[in-house]
C-alpha positions as CSV (number, residue, x, y, z in Angstrom):
1,M,-90.9,-170.5,19.3
2,V,-88.7,-170.2,22.5
3,E,-86.4,-173.1,23.3
4,V,-86.9,-174.3,26.8
5,V,-85.1,-176.8,29.0
6,L,-86.8,-178.9,31.8
7,R,-85.4,-177.3,35.2
8,A,-87.5,-179.4,37.6
9,V,-90.3,-181.7,38.3
10,R,-91.7,-180.6,41.5
11,V,-94.8,-181.4,43.6
12,D,-97.2,-178.4,44.3
13,V,-97.8,-178.4,48.0
14,G,-101.3,-177.0,47.8
15,S,-102.7,-179.4,45.5
16,S,-100.1,-182.4,45.7
17,T,-99.9,-182.3,41.8
18,P,-96.7,-182.8,39.9
19,L,-95.4,-179.7,38.1
20,L,-93.0,-179.3,35.3
21,L,-90.9,-176.1,35.3
22,L,-89.6,-175.3,31.7
23,E,-87.1,-172.7,31.6
24,E,-86.1,-170.7,28.4
25,V,-82.6,-171.3,27.3
26,A,-81.9,-167.6,26.5
27,G,-83.8,-165.8,29.4
28,T,-85.3,-166.0,32.9
29,R,-88.9,-167.1,32.2
30,V,-90.3,-170.3,33.4
31,L,-93.5,-172.1,32.2
32,P,-95.0,-174.0,34.8
33,I,-97.4,-176.9,33.8
34,F,-99.3,-179.2,35.9
35,I,-99.1,-182.8,34.9
36,G,-100.3,-186.3,36.0
37,A,-98.3,-188.6,38.3
38,P,-97.7,-191.3,35.7
39,E,-96.2,-188.7,33.3
40,A,-94.1,-187.2,36.1
41,A,-92.8,-190.7,36.8
42,A,-91.9,-191.2,33.1
43,I,-90.1,-187.9,33.1
44,A,-88.3,-188.7,36.2
45,Y,-87.1,-192.1,34.8
46,A,-85.8,-190.3,31.6
47,L,-83.8,-187.8,33.8
48,Q,-82.3,-190.5,35.7
49,G,-81.7,-192.7,32.5
50,V,-83.5,-195.4,33.8
51,K,-83.7,-198.5,31.3
52,S,-86.6,-201.0,31.9
53,P,-86.3,-204.4,30.5
54,R,-89.1,-203.8,28.3
55,P,-90.1,-200.5,26.6
56,M,-92.0,-198.1,28.6
57,S,-94.7,-196.1,26.7
58,H,-92.6,-193.2,25.6
59,D,-89.6,-195.5,24.8
60,L,-92.1,-197.5,22.6
61,L,-93.3,-194.4,20.7
62,G,-89.8,-193.5,20.2
63,N,-89.0,-196.9,18.8
64,V,-92.2,-196.6,16.5
65,I,-91.1,-193.3,15.2
66,V,-87.7,-194.6,14.2
67,A,-89.0,-197.8,12.9
68,L,-91.3,-195.9,10.5
69,G,-88.3,-194.0,9.2
70,A,-88.9,-190.7,11.0
71,Q,-87.3,-188.8,13.8
72,L,-88.7,-186.3,16.4
73,F,-87.5,-182.8,15.3
74,A,-89.0,-180.9,18.3
75,A,-91.7,-181.1,21.0
76,E,-93.6,-177.9,20.8
77,I,-96.0,-176.6,23.6
78,T,-98.3,-174.5,21.5
79,E,-101.3,-173.2,23.4
80,L,-103.3,-173.0,26.6
81,R,-107.0,-173.3,26.0
82,D,-109.7,-173.6,28.7
83,N,-106.9,-174.1,31.5
84,T,-105.3,-177.0,29.4
85,F,-102.0,-177.0,27.8
86,Y,-101.6,-178.4,24.1
87,A,-98.5,-179.7,22.4
88,N,-97.3,-181.1,19.0
89,L,-94.8,-183.6,18.2
90,R,-92.9,-182.4,15.0
91,L,-91.7,-185.3,13.0
92,L,-89.4,-185.5,10.0
93,R,-89.6,-188.4,7.7
94,D,-87.6,-188.0,4.3
95,R,-88.5,-184.5,3.6
96,D,-92.0,-184.3,4.9
97,E,-92.9,-182.7,8.3
98,I,-95.7,-184.5,10.3
99,N,-97.4,-182.9,13.2
100,V,-98.9,-185.0,15.9
101,S,-101.0,-183.5,18.8
102,A,-99.8,-184.5,22.1
103,R,-100.0,-183.7,25.8
104,P,-97.2,-181.5,26.9
105,S,-96.0,-184.0,29.6
106,D,-95.8,-186.8,26.9
107,A,-94.1,-184.5,24.4
108,V,-91.5,-183.6,27.0
109,A,-91.1,-187.3,28.2
110,L,-90.4,-188.3,24.6
111,A,-88.1,-185.2,23.9
112,L,-85.9,-186.2,26.9
113,R,-85.6,-189.7,25.8
114,V,-84.7,-188.9,22.2
115,G,-82.6,-185.8,22.7
116,A,-85.0,-183.4,20.8
117,P,-85.5,-179.8,21.6
118,I,-88.5,-178.5,23.5
119,L,-90.0,-175.4,22.4
120,V,-92.9,-173.2,23.6
121,N,-94.8,-170.8,21.4
122,D,-93.8,-167.2,21.8
123,D,-97.1,-165.8,22.7
124,L,-97.8,-168.6,25.3
125,M,-94.4,-167.9,27.0
126,A,-95.2,-164.0,27.1
127,A,-98.6,-164.8,28.6
128,E,-97.9,-167.6,31.0
129,G,-94.1,-167.4,31.6
130,R,-93.0,-166.4,35.0
131,V,-89.6,-165.2,36.3
132,M,-88.4,-167.5,39.0
133,E,-85.3,-168.0,40.8
134,L,-84.5,-171.7,40.5
135,D,-80.8,-171.9,41.0
136,L,-80.5,-175.4,39.8
137,D,-77.6,-175.1,37.5
138,D,-75.1,-174.3,40.5
139,E,-74.5,-177.9,41.1
140,D,-70.8,-177.3,40.8
141,E,-70.5,-174.9,43.6
142,E,-69.7,-177.0,46.7
143,D,-70.9,-174.1,49.2
144,D,-74.4,-174.1,47.7
145,T,-76.2,-176.7,49.9
146,D,-79.7,-175.2,49.6
147,A,-80.1,-175.8,45.9
148,P,-81.8,-179.1,45.2
149,T,-79.9,-181.8,43.0
150,E,-81.5,-183.8,40.5
151,A,-81.4,-186.7,42.9
152,D,-83.3,-184.6,45.5
153,L,-86.0,-183.9,42.9
154,V,-86.3,-187.4,41.8
155,A,-86.6,-188.5,45.6
156,E,-89.2,-185.9,46.1
157,L,-91.3,-187.2,43.1
158,R,-90.8,-190.8,44.2
159,E,-92.1,-189.8,47.7
160,F,-95.2,-188.1,46.0
161,L,-95.8,-191.2,44.1
162,D,-95.4,-193.5,47.1
163,T,-98.1,-191.7,48.9
164,I,-100.6,-190.8,46.3
165,R,-104.0,-192.8,46.2
166,P,-106.3,-193.5,43.3
167,E,-109.0,-191.5,45.2
168,D,-106.8,-188.4,45.1
169,F,-107.5,-188.3,41.2
170,G,-111.4,-188.3,41.8
171,Q,-111.4,-184.8,43.3
């Protein structure tokens, strides 16, 4: 497994679909995964540290896992089959490991909330990973005005969510 970090949530210009960019920690490859708008919003909220008065779905799932005496050990993106990515939540309870199938977007949203690592299958990263210049971790350099900040990415996602219509999903 390859450990990755969420580098960006972008909106694909051609399809107006949110896109996760998962970058390997010890390398230069990025795994792009198209996701739904609600999941993109949940991930954006996690990135911003937004706390709602009542638990959102991913917060609720995290609370249920803890209430059952378990912890999320890792979120794993495991395969691509028929143009659909698959993921597993690896839970530990006592000394038992429990694997739960999940959508990658939900797995990432939950991992971000509880601080669990995000992993990608080696073969999947080799087949689908792309080398991209993201330059998102140069935020400390004052003269780098072209690199988008986390706030820019969240604003871009909010604009997308404000303009999307229900009929856009029926295409």
